[in-house]
N, C-alpha and C positions, 0 to 999 in steps of 0.2 A: 439524686434522692437521699444520698448518706449525709450530705451537708445540711438537708432540711431535717433528718431525723436528729442528728446531733445536736441542732438547735433545740429541737423539741425536748430531747433528753435533758439539756442543761438547764432549760427553763423549769422543768418539773423538779430537778434538784433544787434549784433556787426556791420554788414553792414549798417543796419539803422542809427546808432550812427555816423559811418564815413561819412555820409551825411550832418552833421551839419554845415559844412562850407558852403554848398549852402543853404542859409536860406529859399528861395522859395521852393525849391525842397524837402528840409528836412521836410518843413511844410505841404506839399502836402501828402508825404510818412505817415507822422505821422496822418494826418487827416484820411487817408485811412486805417491805421492800427486801428485807433479807431472804423471805419466802420465795420471792420472784428471783432474786440473785442465786440461791440455791438451784432453781430450775434452770437457769442459765448455764450454771456451772455444769450440771447434768447434761444439758444437750449440746454443749460447746467445748466443754474441758478448759484446759487452762492456756493451751495454745490456740490463738483464734485471731482473724482478722476483723477490722471494723466491718468490711464487706459481707462476712459470714454473721456477724452480729445483726447487721441491718437485714440480711435475708430473713434471719429468724424473728425479727421484728414484726415483719408482715405477716407471721403465723401465730401471733400471741393469742389470737383469740381461742385458739385451740386448747390452750392449757392454763394461762393465767387466772381467768376468773374461777376455775376450779381450784387452782392452788390457793387462792386467796380465801375463798369460803371455807374450804377445809381447814384453814390455819385460824379461822375466827372462832372464838369460844360461841358455844350456841346461844348463851344467854348475854342480852345487854352490848353487843356490839353490833354497830352497823356501819357499813362502808358504803360511801356513795359511789356512783359512776365516776363523778370527778375524783374522787380519793383514789379509785382504782387506776385512773389514768395517771395521777401523779405518782403512786408506787410503781406503777409498770415503767414509765418514763425514767424515774429517778433510778430505778435498778439498773436499766439500760446503760444511763449515764455513768453510773459506778463501775458497772463491768467493762464498759469500754475502755477504761483507764489501764485495763490489764491486756489490751489487745497489742499484737506483736508490732502492727504499725500505727498505735496511738501516738499523736501529737497534741500537745495542749492547745 
């Protein structure tokens, strides 16, 4: 399951990077990615394994949508379900790089 998750996370990071041409949208998605990353840091700390990260990935519906909605300004911001998936998976990809057992 970890290999599948990592593949999904990497693809989301590529999709996030592809949004660079639209500076405003890209900035919003990056900001939301940082919100999710902060949540990962609170839940896992700085010393964690990829297996622990993957285990937490299965539990994201409990906290990620709320964290994202709280981070959005009340006016003029809309995030689609697809955007949320990209933000979530890209955050996991970025955070995975800090795992004690990470190998590129």
